[in-house]
DOFI-601820 format. One line per 2 residues: number of its first residue (from 1); their letters; for each residue x, y, z of C-alpha. Coordinates in steps of 0.5 Angstrom, whole numbers. Example, Ala and Ser with C-alpha at 12.3 -4.5 7.8 and 13.67 -1.06 7.14 Angstrom:
! DOFI-601820
1> AS> 25,-9,16 ~ 27,-2,14
This chain:
! DOFI-601820
1> MP> 0,0,0 ~ 6,5,1
3> TL> 7,5,-6 ~ 0,7,-8
5> YG> 0,13,-3 ~ 7,15,-6
7> LT> 4,15,-13 ~ -2,19,-11
9> LL> 3,24,-8 ~ 7,24,-15
11> LS> 1,25,-19 ~ -1,31,-15
13> VV> 6,34,-16 ~ 6,33,-23
15> WA> -1,37,-24 ~ 2,42,-20
17> SS> 8,43,-24 ~ 5,42,-31
19> SQ> 8,47,-36 ~ 7,49,-43
21> AS> 9,44,-50 ~ 14,46,-54
23> NV> 16,45,-61 ~ 8,47,-63
25> TC> 7,44,-70 ~ 0,45,-75
27> DP> -2,40,-80 ~ -5,46,-85
29> NY> -11,41,-87 ~ -14,42,-80
31> GQ> -10,48,-77 ~ -6,54,-78
33> LS> -1,58,-74 ~ -3,64,-70
35> AS> 1,71,-70 ~ 3,68,-63
37> GD> 5,62,-65 ~ 0,58,-63
39> CE> -4,53,-67 ~ -11,55,-68
41> CL> -16,50,-71 ~ -20,51,-77
43> DG> -28,52,-77 ~ -31,45,-75
45> FS> -25,42,-72 ~ -22,41,-65
47> GL> -19,37,-60 ~ -12,34,-61
49> GC> -8,36,-67 ~ -15,39,-69
51> RL> -16,33,-72 ~ -23,32,-69
53> CS> -29,34,-74 ~ -36,36,-74
55> AD> -42,34,-78 ~ -48,39,-77
57> AG> -54,38,-81 ~ -52,41,-88
59> TD> -44,42,-86 ~ -38,37,-86
61> SC> -32,40,-84 ~ -29,34,-87
63> SA> -31,36,-94 ~ -26,41,-94
65> LG> -20,36,-95 ~ -24,33,-101
67> VD> -31,32,-104 ~ -30,24,-103
69> YS> -28,26,-95 ~ -34,25,-89
71> CV> -34,26,-82 ~ -35,19,-79
73> TG> -37,19,-71 ~ -37,13,-67
75> FT> -32,8,-63 ~ -33,3,-68
77> YE> -27,2,-73 ~ -29,0,-81
79> ST> -25,-2,-87 ~ -25,5,-89
81> TT> -23,8,-83 ~ -16,11,-84
83> TK> -16,16,-78 ~ -20,17,-71
85> TY> -19,23,-66 ~ -22,22,-58
87> AC> -23,28,-54 ~ -24,25,-48
89> TL> -26,28,-40 ~ -22,24,-35
91> SA> -26,20,-31 ~ -29,22,-24
93> DL> -24,18,-20 ~ -18,22,-24
95> QA> -22,28,-23 ~ -20,28,-16
97> LF> -13,29,-19 ~ -14,33,-25
99> PD> -20,37,-24 ~ -23,38,-31
101> GA> -17,34,-34 ~ -17,32,-41
103> LD> -15,26,-45 ~ -14,26,-52
105> VT> -12,21,-57 ~ -11,21,-65
107> CD> -10,14,-69 ~ -7,14,-76
109> RD> -8,8,-80 ~ -3,7,-86
111> EQ> -4,3,-93 ~ -1,-3,-89
113> GT> -7,-3,-84 ~ -2,-1,-79
115> TN> -4,4,-74 ~ 0,9,-69
117> CT> -4,13,-64 ~ -1,19,-60
119> AA> -5,21,-54 ~ -4,27,-49
121> VY> -7,28,-41 ~ -8,35,-40
123> KS> -9,39,-34 ~ -15,42,-37
125> AN> -21,41,-42 ~ -20,48,-44
127> TV> -12,47,-45 ~ -12,42,-50
129> NG> -7,45,-55 ~ -4,48,-49
131> DH> -1,46,-42 ~ 0,38,-42
133> LI> 2,33,-36 ~ 4,27,-40
135> DC> 5,26,-48 ~ 5,19,-51
137> TM> 6,15,-57 ~ 3,8,-58
139> TE> 6,4,-64 ~ 4,-2,-68
141> CS> -3,-2,-66 ~ -9,-6,-69
143> FA> -16,-4,-69 ~ -21,-10,-71
145> SG> -26,-8,-77 ~ -32,-8,-73
147> SA> -30,-7,-66 ~ -28,-1,-62
149> NG> -23,-5,-58 ~ -15,-6,-60
151> GC> -9,-6,-57 ~ -1,-4,-59
153> DM> 5,-7,-58 ~ 9,-1,-54
155> IN> 7,5,-51 ~ 13,10,-49
157> CK> 11,16,-45 ~ 14,23,-43
159> CG> 13,27,-37 ~ 12,35,-38
161> VG> 18,39,-38 ~ 16,41,-31
163> CG> 17,34,-28 ~ 22,33,-22
165> AT> 27,27,-23 ~ 23,23,-19
167> TK> 17,24,-22 ~ 20,23,-29
169> TI> 23,17,-27 ~ 16,14,-24
171> IE> 12,17,-30 ~ 17,14,-35
173> GI> 18,7,-32 ~ 10,5,-31
175> FS> 8,8,-37 ~ 14,6,-42
177> GK> 16,0,-46 ~ 9,-4,-44
179> PV> 4,-7,-48 ~ -2,-3,-48
181> KV> -10,-4,-49 ~ -15,1,-52
183> EV> -22,-2,-49 ~ -29,2,-49
185> QD> -34,-1,-45 ~ -41,-4,-50
187> GS> -46,1,-51 ~ -43,7,-48
189> DE> -38,13,-49 ~ -33,10,-43
191> MS> -26,9,-46 ~ -20,6,-42
193> II> -12,6,-44 ~ -10,0,-40
195> VE> -2,0,-39 ~ 1,-8,-37
197> GA> 3,-7,-30 ~ 0,0,-29
199> PL> -3,1,-22 ~ -9,5,-25
201> PL> -12,6,-32 ~ -13,12,-36
203> SA> -21,12,-36 ~ -25,18,-40
205> TC> -31,19,-43 ~ -30,21,-50
207> KV> -33,24,-57 ~ -30,21,-62
209> SG> -30,22,-70 ~ -25,22,-76
211> CD> -25,24,-83 ~ -25,18,-88
213> QL> -24,18,-95 ~ -31,14,-97
215> GS> -29,7,-101 ~ -22,7,-100
217> AP> -19,2,-95 ~ -12,0,-93
219> AS> -8,-5,-97 ~ -7,-10,-92
221> DI> -14,-10,-88 ~ -15,-15,-83
223> DT> -20,-19,-82 ~ -23,-16,-76
225> AA> -29,-20,-74 ~ -24,-27,-73
227> TA> -20,-23,-69 ~ -25,-20,-65
229> SA> -28,-27,-64 ~ -22,-30,-63
231> DD> -20,-25,-57 ~ -27,-26,-54
233> DS> -27,-33,-55 ~ -20,-34,-51
235> SL> -22,-30,-46 ~ -28,-34,-44
237> TG> -24,-41,-46 ~ -21,-41,-38
239> GA> -28,-41,-35 ~ -32,-45,-40
241> VL> -27,-51,-39 ~ -27,-49,-32
243> AI> -34,-50,-32 ~ -34,-56,-36
245> VA> -30,-60,-31 ~ -34,-57,-25
247> CA> -40,-60,-27 ~ -37,-66,-30
249> VL> -34,-68,-23 ~ -40,-66,-20
251> SV> -45,-71,-25 ~ -40,-76,-24
253> SL> -41,-76,-16 ~ -49,-76,-17
255> LL> -49,-81,-22 ~ -45,-86,-18
257> SC> -49,-85,-12 ~ -55,-86,-16
259> MA> -52,-92,-19 ~ -50,-95,-12
261> FC> -57,-94,-9 ~ -60,-97,-15
263> CS> -56,-103,-16 ~ -57,-104,-8
265> FA> -64,-105,-9 ~ -64,-108,-17
267> GT> -59,-114,-15 ~ -61,-121,-18
269> HR> -68,-122,-17 ~ -68,-128,-22
271> SR> -75,-133,-20 ~ -72,-139,-16
273> QE> -76,-145,-14 ~ -75,-148,-7
275> DD> -72,-154,-10 ~ -66,-148,-13
277> LE> -65,-145,-6 ~ -64,-151,-2
279> TE> -59,-153,-7 ~ -56,-146,-7
281> LL> -56,-146,1 ~ -53,-154,0
283> KV> -46,-150,-2 ~ -46,-146,4
285> NS> -48,-152,9 ~ -45,-158,6
287> RS> -38,-156,10 ~ -36,-160,16
289> VD> -31,-160,21 ~ -31,-166,26
291> TL> -26,-164,31 ~ -22,-158,33
293> KF> -16,-160,37 ~ -11,-155,41
295> RN> -4,-157,44 ~ 1,-154,48
297> VS> -2,-147,47 ~ 3,-142,50
299> CF> 3,-134,50 ~ 8,-129,53
301> TD> 9,-122,52 ~ 17,-120,52
303> GE> 19,-116,59 ~ 22,-109,59
305> KQ> 30,-109,58 ~ 33,-115,62
307> AA> 26,-117,65 ~ 23,-124,64
309> PK> 18,-125,59 ~ 11,-125,62
311> CI> 7,-131,61 ~ 0,-130,59
313> LN> -2,-138,58 ~ 2,-144,59
315> KI> 1,-150,55 ~ -6,-151,55
317> SG> -9,-156,51 ~ -16,-159,50
319> MV> -21,-162,44 ~ -27,-161,42
321> SR> -32,-165,37 ~ -38,-164,32
323> GQ> -44,-162,37 ~ -40,-160,43
325> VL> -40,-154,47 ~ -33,-153,51
327> GL> -33,-147,56 ~ -28,-143,59
329> LG> -28,-141,66 ~ -23,-137,71
331> PS> -23,-131,75 ~ -21,-125,71
333> GS> -15,-125,68 ~ -14,-132,67
335> GK> -13,-132,60 ~ -20,-134,58
337> TT> -20,-128,52 ~ -13,-130,50
339> LL> -14,-137,49 ~ -20,-135,45
341> NA> -16,-131,41 ~ -12,-136,39
343> LA> -17,-141,38 ~ -20,-136,33
345> AV> -13,-135,30 ~ -14,-127,31
347> RN> -8,-123,34 ~ -7,-122,41
349> GQ> -4,-115,42 ~ 4,-115,42
351> SK> 4,-122,45 ~ 7,-128,42
353> VS> 3,-135,41 ~ 6,-142,40
355> GE> 3,-149,40 ~ -1,-153,35
357> LL> -9,-151,33 ~ -11,-157,29
359> VD> -18,-158,25 ~ -19,-165,23
361> DN> -12,-167,25 ~ -9,-162,20
363> KV> -6,-155,21 ~ -10,-149,20
365> TK> -9,-144,14 ~ -11,-138,12
367> AY> -18,-141,10 ~ -19,-142,17
369> RR> -23,-136,18 ~ -28,-138,12
371> VA> -30,-144,18 ~ -29,-141,24
373> AY> -34,-135,27 ~ -31,-131,32
375> VQ> -36,-127,36 ~ -33,-122,41
377> QD> -35,-119,47 ~ -37,-112,45
379> DT> -43,-112,41 ~ -40,-107,36
381> LY> -47,-106,32 ~ -49,-100,27
383> ST> -55,-97,32 ~ -59,-94,26
385> LT> -60,-101,23 ~ -65,-106,24
387> VR> -64,-113,26 ~ -65,-116,19
389> EC> -61,-111,16 ~ -55,-112,20
391> IT> -55,-119,18 ~ -58,-118,11
393> YS> -51,-114,10 ~ -47,-119,13
395> AQ> -50,-124,9 ~ -49,-120,2
397> LR> -42,-119,4 ~ -40,-126,6
399> LP> -44,-130,2 ~ -41,-133,-5
401> LS> -42,-129,-11 ~ -46,-134,-14
403> MT> -52,-135,-9 ~ -58,-130,-11
405> DA> -61,-125,-7 ~ -67,-130,-6
407> AK> -62,-135,-3 ~ -59,-130,2
409> DA> -65,-128,4 ~ -68,-134,6
411> MV> -61,-135,10 ~ -62,-129,13
413> QR> -69,-131,15 ~ -68,-138,17
415> VI> -62,-135,22 ~ -67,-131,25
417> EE> -72,-136,26 ~ -66,-140,29
419> LN> -65,-135,34 ~ -71,-133,36
421> LG> -71,-126,33 ~ -77,-126,29
423> HV> -81,-121,33 ~ -76,-115,33
425> AN> -73,-117,26 ~ -75,-110,24
427> SR> -73,-106,30 ~ -67,-102,31
429> IG> -61,-104,34 ~ -61,-97,39
431> VV> -56,-95,44 ~ -55,-98,50
433> GG> -57,-93,56 ~ -59,-88,50
435> SS> -65,-83,51 ~ -73,-86,49
437> SE> -72,-85,42 ~ -65,-88,41
439> RG> -67,-94,45 ~ -67,-101,41
441> IS> -67,-108,43 ~ -65,-111,49
443> GG> -58,-114,51 ~ -59,-121,50
445> ER> -62,-120,43 ~ -56,-115,41
447> RR> -52,-121,43 ~ -56,-126,39
449> VS> -55,-121,33 ~ -48,-121,34
451> IG> -48,-129,33 ~ -53,-129,27
453> ME> -48,-124,23 ~ -44,-130,24
455> LV> -48,-135,23 ~ -51,-133,17
457> TS> -44,-136,13 ~ -46,-142,16
459> PR> -40,-143,20 ~ -37,-150,23
461> IL> -34,-147,28 ~ -36,-142,33
463> IL> -32,-138,38 ~ -36,-133,43
465> DE> -32,-129,48 ~ -37,-128,54
467> PT> -44,-128,50 ~ -47,-127,57
469> SG> -44,-122,60 ~ -48,-116,62
471> LD> -54,-120,62 ~ -59,-122,68
473> SS> -59,-129,70 ~ -66,-131,65
475> SA> -62,-128,59 ~ -56,-131,60
477> HS> -59,-138,61 ~ -63,-137,55
479> VV> -57,-135,51 ~ -53,-142,53
481> KL> -59,-146,52 ~ -59,-142,45
483> IK> -51,-144,44 ~ -53,-151,46
485> EL> -58,-151,41 ~ -53,-149,36
487> AS> -48,-153,37 ~ -53,-159,36
489> HD> -54,-157,29 ~ -47,-160,27
491> RI> -43,-155,30 ~ -37,-154,34
493> VV> -38,-148,40 ~ -32,-146,44
495> LS> -34,-140,49 ~ -32,-136,55
497> IH> -37,-136,61 ~ -36,-132,67
499> QP> -40,-134,73 ~ -45,-139,70
501> SA> -52,-141,74 ~ -52,-148,75
503> RS> -56,-150,70 ~ -52,-147,65
505> FL> -46,-150,67 ~ -49,-157,66
507> LL> -51,-155,59 ~ -44,-155,57
509> DK> -41,-161,55 ~ -34,-159,57
511> II> -30,-155,61 ~ -23,-152,62
513> LL> -21,-148,68 ~ -16,-144,68
515> GK> -12,-139,73 ~ -6,-135,72
517> GE> -6,-138,65 ~ -5,-145,68
519> LL> -10,-151,65 ~ -13,-153,72
521> FY> -19,-158,70 ~ -21,-161,64
523> GS> -27,-165,63 ~ -34,-166,63
525> PA> -38,-161,68 ~ -41,-167,71
527> NV> -34,-170,74 ~ -32,-163,76
529> KV> -35,-164,84 ~ -32,-171,84
531> SF> -25,-169,81 ~ -25,-163,86
533> ND> -27,-167,92 ~ -21,-172,91
535> LG> -16,-166,91 ~ -20,-164,98
537> FN> -24,-159,95 ~ -30,-161,98
539> CP> -36,-156,95 ~ -42,-156,100
541> DD> -49,-159,97 ~ -53,-152,97
543> DN> -47,-148,93 ~ -47,-147,86
545> IA> -41,-152,83 ~ -39,-147,78
547> DF> -38,-141,83 ~ -34,-146,87
549> IL> -29,-148,83 ~ -28,-141,80
551> DV> -27,-139,88 ~ -22,-145,89
553> AS> -18,-142,82 ~ -18,-135,85
555> DV> -13,-137,90 ~ -6,-137,88
557> DN> -4,-143,93 ~ -9,-148,90
559> IQ> -7,-147,83 ~ 0,-151,84
561> VL> -5,-157,87 ~ -9,-156,81
563> QS> -4,-156,76 ~ 0,-162,78
565> RQ> -7,-166,78 ~ -9,-164,72
567> AN> -2,-165,68 ~ -3,-172,69
569> TV> -9,-173,66 ~ -10,-168,60
571> SE> -6,-172,56 ~ -11,-178,57
573> NV> -17,-172,55 ~ -13,-170,48
575> PT> -12,-176,44 ~ -8,-175,38
577> SG> -13,-177,33 ~ -20,-178,37
579> AV> -27,-181,35 ~ -32,-177,32
581> PA> -38,-177,36 ~ -45,-179,32
583> SS> -48,-174,28 ~ -53,-170,32
585> QQ> -60,-168,29 ~ -60,-164,23
587> SH> -62,-156,24 ~ -67,-154,20
589> LH> -62,-150,17 ~ -60,-156,13
591> KA> -67,-159,13 ~ -69,-163,7
593> VP> -62,-162,3 ~ -60,-169,2
595> SP> -52,-171,2 ~ -49,-169,-4
597> TT> -44,-174,-5 ~ -41,-180,-1
599> LD> -35,-179,4 ~ -30,-182,-1
601> SP> -32,-177,-6 ~ -26,-172,-7
603> LY> -31,-166,-7 ~ -34,-168,-1
605> KA> -27,-168,2 ~ -25,-161,-1
607> ES> -31,-158,2 ~ -31,-161,9
609> SP> -25,-159,10 ~ -23,-152,7
611> CM> -19,-150,12 ~ -14,-156,11
613> TE> -11,-153,5 ~ -9,-146,2
615> EV> -15,-142,0 ~ -15,-141,-8
617> SR> -13,-134,-10 ~ -19,-131,-14
619> SL> -18,-129,-20 ~ -17,-122,-23
621> VA> -25,-121,-25 ~ -28,-124,-19
623> SI> -24,-120,-15 ~ -26,-114,-18
625> QM> -34,-117,-18 ~ -32,-118,-10
627> TT> -30,-111,-9 ~ -36,-108,-14
629> VE> -41,-112,-9 ~ -37,-109,-2
631> IR> -37,-102,-5 ~ -45,-103,-6
633> VL> -47,-105,0 ~ -42,-101,4
635> VV> -45,-95,0 ~ -52,-96,2
637> RT> -50,-99,9 ~ -47,-91,10
639> AQ> -52,-88,7 ~ -57,-91,11
641> NI> -53,-89,18 ~ -52,-83,16
643> LR> -59,-81,14 ~ -62,-84,20
645> HR> -57,-81,24 ~ -58,-75,21
647> SL> -56,-70,26 ~ -49,-68,24
649> LV> -52,-67,16 ~ -57,-63,19
651> LH> -53,-59,23 ~ -47,-58,17
653> VA> -53,-56,12 ~ -57,-51,17
655> LS> -50,-48,19 ~ -48,-47,12
657> LA> -55,-44,11 ~ -55,-39,16
659> LA> -48,-37,15 ~ -49,-36,8
661> LF> -55,-31,10 ~ -51,-28,16
663> GG> -45,-27,12 ~ -48,-25,5
665> LI> -52,-19,10 ~ -46,-16,13
667> FN> -41,-16,7 ~ -48,-14,2
669> NV> -46,-10,-4 ~ -39,-10,-3
671> TD> -36,-3,-6 ~ -30,-2,-10
673> DL> -26,2,-6 ~ -21,1,0
675> AG> -26,-2,5 ~ -29,-6,-1
677> FQ> -22,-10,-2 ~ -22,-10,6
679> NR> -28,-13,6 ~ -27,-19,0
681> MG> -21,-20,4 ~ -24,-21,11
683> AF> -31,-25,8 ~ -26,-30,4
685> YF> -22,-31,10 ~ -28,-32,14
687> TL> -31,-37,9 ~ -24,-41,9
689> TF> -24,-41,17 ~ -32,-44,18
691> FG> -31,-49,13 ~ -24,-51,16
693> FA> -26,-52,23 ~ -32,-55,21
695> SM> -29,-61,17 ~ -27,-63,24
697> SS> -33,-67,24 ~ -29,-72,19
699> MD> -25,-75,24 ~ -31,-79,27
701> VF> -32,-83,21 ~ -26,-88,23
703> IG> -25,-87,31 ~ -33,-87,32
705> ER> -33,-94,28 ~ -26,-97,29
707> QI> -29,-103,33 ~ -34,-105,28
709> FL> -28,-104,22 ~ -23,-108,26
711> RE> -29,-113,27 ~ -31,-114,21
713> TG> -25,-113,16 ~ -22,-119,21
715> AM> -28,-123,20 ~ -26,-122,12
717> YY> -33,-118,11 ~ -30,-114,7
719> GA> -23,-111,5 ~ -20,-104,8
721> FS> -21,-101,0 ~ -28,-102,-1
723> YF> -30,-99,7 ~ -25,-93,6
725> LA> -28,-92,-1 ~ -35,-92,1
727> KT> -35,-88,7 ~ -30,-82,4
729> TL> -34,-82,-2 ~ -41,-80,2
731> DS> -38,-77,7 ~ -35,-72,1
733> IF> -42,-71,-1 ~ -46,-71,4
735> LR> -41,-67,9 ~ -37,-63,4
737> VL> -39,-62,-3 ~ -47,-61,-1
739> PA> -46,-56,5 ~ -41,-52,1
741> SL> -45,-52,-5 ~ -51,-49,-2
743> FA> -47,-44,1 ~ -43,-41,-5
745> CI> -50,-41,-8 ~ -53,-36,-3
747> FY> -47,-32,0 ~ -44,-31,-7
749> WI> -50,-27,-10 ~ -52,-23,-4
751> MG> -45,-21,-3 ~ -45,-18,-10
753> LQ> -39,-21,-13 ~ -37,-21,-20
755> AA> -43,-24,-24 ~ -40,-28,-29
757> AD> -42,-35,-29 ~ -34,-37,-30
759> RF> -32,-33,-24 ~ -38,-36,-20
761> LL> -36,-43,-22 ~ -29,-42,-20
763> FW> -31,-39,-13 ~ -36,-46,-12
765> LT> -30,-50,-14 ~ -25,-47,-10
767> VV> -30,-47,-3 ~ -32,-54,-5
769> LF> -25,-57,-6 ~ -22,-53,0
771> NV> -28,-56,4 ~ -26,-63,1
773> AA> -18,-62,3 ~ -20,-60,10
775> GS> -24,-66,11 ~ -18,-70,9
777> IC> -13,-67,14 ~ -18,-69,19
779> LF> -19,-76,16 ~ -12,-77,16
781> VG> -11,-75,23 ~ -18,-79,25
783> VL> -14,-85,22 ~ -8,-84,26
785> AT> -11,-82,33 ~ -14,-87,37
787> RV> -19,-83,42 ~ -23,-76,39
789> GS> -19,-72,44 ~ -13,-73,41
791> AN> -15,-72,35 ~ -18,-66,36
793> LG> -12,-63,39 ~ -8,-66,33
795> AT> -13,-63,28 ~ -13,-56,31
797> VV> -6,-55,32 ~ -5,-57,24
799> LL> -10,-52,22 ~ -8,-46,26
801> LM> -1,-47,22 ~ -5,-47,16
803> LL> -8,-41,18 ~ -2,-37,20
805> FG> 1,-39,13 ~ -5,-38,9
807> GF> -4,-30,6 ~ -8,-27,10
809> LI> -5,-26,17 ~ 3,-26,15
811> NS> 5,-23,7 ~ 9,-29,4
813> ET> 13,-24,1 ~ 16,-22,8
815> MP> 16,-29,11 ~ 23,-32,13
817> DS> 26,-37,8 ~ 27,-42,14
819> VG> 19,-42,15 ~ 17,-39,8
821> WL> 16,-47,5 ~ 10,-48,10
823> TH> 6,-43,5 ~ 6,-49,0
825> LS> 3,-54,5 ~ -3,-49,7
827> IF> -10,-50,3 ~ -12,-43,6
829> GY> -6,-40,2 ~ -8,-44,-4
831> AF> -16,-43,-3 ~ -15,-35,-1
833> ET> -11,-34,-7 ~ -16,-37,-12
835> LM> -22,-33,-9 ~ -18,-26,-9
837> VN> -15,-26,-16 ~ -22,-29,-19
839> EL> -25,-23,-15 ~ -20,-17,-16
841> EG> -18,-19,-23 ~ -20,-14,-28
843> TT> -23,-10,-23 ~ -21,-3,-22
845> LS> -22,-1,-14 ~ -22,7,-12
847> FN> -16,8,-7 ~ -19,12,-3
849> AP> -14,13,3 ~ -16,19,8
851> GY> -12,25,6 ~ -10,23,-1
853> PA> -14,24,-7 ~ -18,18,-8
855> IP> -15,15,-15 ~ -17,8,-19
857> VY> -12,3,-18 ~ -13,-4,-21
859> GE> -15,-10,-17 ~ -8,-14,-20
861> VY> -4,-8,-16 ~ -7,-10,-9
863> LR> -6,-17,-11 ~ 1,-16,-12
865> TL> 2,-13,-6 ~ 0,-20,-2
867> GM> 4,-23,-7 ~ -2,-26,-11
869> DY> -2,-27,-19 ~ -9,-29,-23
871> AD> -4,-34,-27 ~ -4,-38,-21
873> RY> -11,-39,-21 ~ -11,-46,-24
875> YD> -5,-49,-20 ~ -8,-47,-14
877> VA> -14,-51,-16 ~ -10,-57,-18
879> AL> -6,-56,-11 ~ -13,-57,-7
881> AA> -15,-63,-11 ~ -8,-66,-10
883> IA> -7,-65,-3 ~ -14,-68,-1
885> CV> -12,-74,-5 ~ -5,-75,-3
887> LQ> -8,-74,4 ~ -14,-79,3
889> FL> -8,-84,0 ~ -4,-84,6
891> AL> -10,-84,10 ~ -12,-91,6
893> CF> -5,-94,7 ~ -5,-93,15
895> LL> -12,-96,15 ~ -9,-102,11
897> RQ> -4,-103,17 ~ -9,-103,22
899> VP> -13,-109,19 ~ -12,-115,22
901> SN> -8,-119,17 ~ -6,-126,17
903> HD> 1,-123,19 ~ -3,-122,26
905> MI> -6,-129,26 ~ -3,-134,31
907> RY> 3,-137,28 ~ 6,-144,28
909> DQ> 12,-147,26 ~ 13,-154,23
911> DG> 14,-157,29 ~ 8,-153,33
913> DA> 13,-150,37 ~ 15,-143,37
915> TV> 21,-141,35 ~ 26,-137,40
917> VG> 32,-134,38 ~ 36,-129,42
919> QK> 31,-129,48 ~ 32,-130,56
921> EA> 32,-137,56 ~ 29,-138,64
923> GY> 23,-133,62 ~ 21,-138,56
925> KA> 22,-144,60 ~ 17,-141,65
927> CG> 12,-140,60 ~ 12,-147,57
929> LD> 17,-145,52 ~ 23,-150,53
């Protein structure tokens, strides 16, 4: 801004020190020298060089040049035009500097079509041929036929003889040696001479005329229409391309969303007979597992520095057969969940696991999770979905692609009936302990829904962690009865249970009692009382035997006695190839389904032991089909969750509408002066700050659903990429694009910014991309963080740093080099520059500083003081899009690292023992790793 103050002062000095022109010459066709040596215009002529003609009702001053000459008025150049003279009064803004000042321009076109012009700024309109301030020549000009606008390759200006050295340097430096444009506003007599790089235009109200010889034209006439059209087209090209790209991006996003919704309801609705459905269900239900054995399962964590490893499990062995329920009992901290994690082949924190896990006497592989379902203790379910929807989505994501929707629906219905969930099938899950409007099904029903989501794939092994936790005695017993019924349908069930009732305890076929990671009892519940009596632990007749043995196991002194006894008997209870019990009664899920083949059939062997061989890699086409299905199902599920739990969506939209109206009214009809410049800056930065911090809601996209994501990806519901794409797409559309679009459509027009369509589209695109980029930052932080509090703090710090280096609080040109590079990482900087140059480029603002005359200044001058350039606008837009894409890619990469992968599952060497290298032997021996 000091430059503008200096320019105002210098122009005032120029006006005060104007002088008389020297070397006066007269063209005899238009004027004559007076006795005093002044050039006096002939009758009918006036203006610079006496070239401005007049044509009254019967008199044409140009006829004095020849019978074929005529005075032609108007700004438009025709093919016959050879000269034009502009007699102008300076605009109102410049009148503040030059009261009654005048601007005169004369242009002559030679026979080759080249035009050269002279221009002069005068102190007063009455002294056109007298005192002058500035004389300029414009060379190699081109004025297209049919157009009033033109341009010159170069302008050279000279300051009057009264100018001081400093004033002369500035005037001749700003207005010399640069291209220039001559522009006339359509339908008016306002003309501007625009010098490239000059801080202000020379604007004036003009009268135009010239003596043209009718019937003659320059030899080298320019194709005016084509040139003018090309100029206009070039000015609109950028905006048109931007509009097309913006509309295309929005259209594709909306189209993908519509396709996802349509596909979700279209599906494959082929007509199927009941026999066809049974045949399809047979593909899922024909798998069979006879025994699950585990031997010498140990688990330990490395101690700090030289400390011995902490032993969590020590050589736990056992076996459970088809149709049986194995219960794990023990006090808190005894290792029940750790053993279940090992049996389910999922990671157990940072601990290491050793031992053997056998299914039908074969070691497990990756495909083990296809037949073994793990229901964890916490019921991580979407509160907005119904019971049927939860189980249906599990079926759609996990059942084979070859199954029709009808077969999947039939499987879902049978699971609902088997779990006695029919009366709440269409009820929402709800929130435990929530308000009356948020409450849903009971705790026991929630637990059965979690079990049903696993049962829908007809797993042969079902592992449950504390299925009765948090339930009253009656509900807990109902769950245990249900589990016993599930096991009777040719399934193997392993569960951990805490303080079962006496009747629930007797429903178990086998139990394992753990204490401090040691195996204290393994066998039938019916034998527990006798075994403990033999060891001297007598249970009173009126006491619950389950509570009694838990009390015994809680005493550290009793553990060694029980352990020594159990060590002698466990090998007898875990045979190397135990006999398979007779098949139990068929489930109604299998009812009326004939055996497809004999036991000797290779097909039966392959299907009955899917966990014995490595999973066959899917073809590329099948993988793409599976990913497509996953994305479609997850998009629909996520959309349902957003629209049903719509408080966040409503809040985003309501705030955007309210602040658009409020902010638009505050900045309504922004003026073209210094205050208007300040208001534009404030309005744009207010907009960016609002959307920047409002985007912090993206952090809860993954933090709030992390447990659901880990459970479902660990159980192979879907891949992390499908989940990420569905979540980020809908988050961007509903919470980023929609609110920003509504805000832009209201705020832009109320504020009164530039009305051109391409300017509005660039404003809209910038706000939308900025909102998406800010959401991507918060999304990335949310993936890295584990808690909302730490994520909020981290995102706030990042956004504040970007805000600081956004170009509003600190001028980018004055930043130290040591921190200047941070401006390239600020989304506020890219968006702020785009909004500013989009609005100020091509505008003229009045620099009305107090105490100085108001002068018109190009918007580009203001931009240069901020270190901004109109040419960088598309680079800034591309940078916003690139930052959003890079951050989302990084978020996906870190999300992939959190997925419970095969490397996180239990690992065994070829001999079934853990490989121990360079560890503390004493600690490992204590943990059974000798």
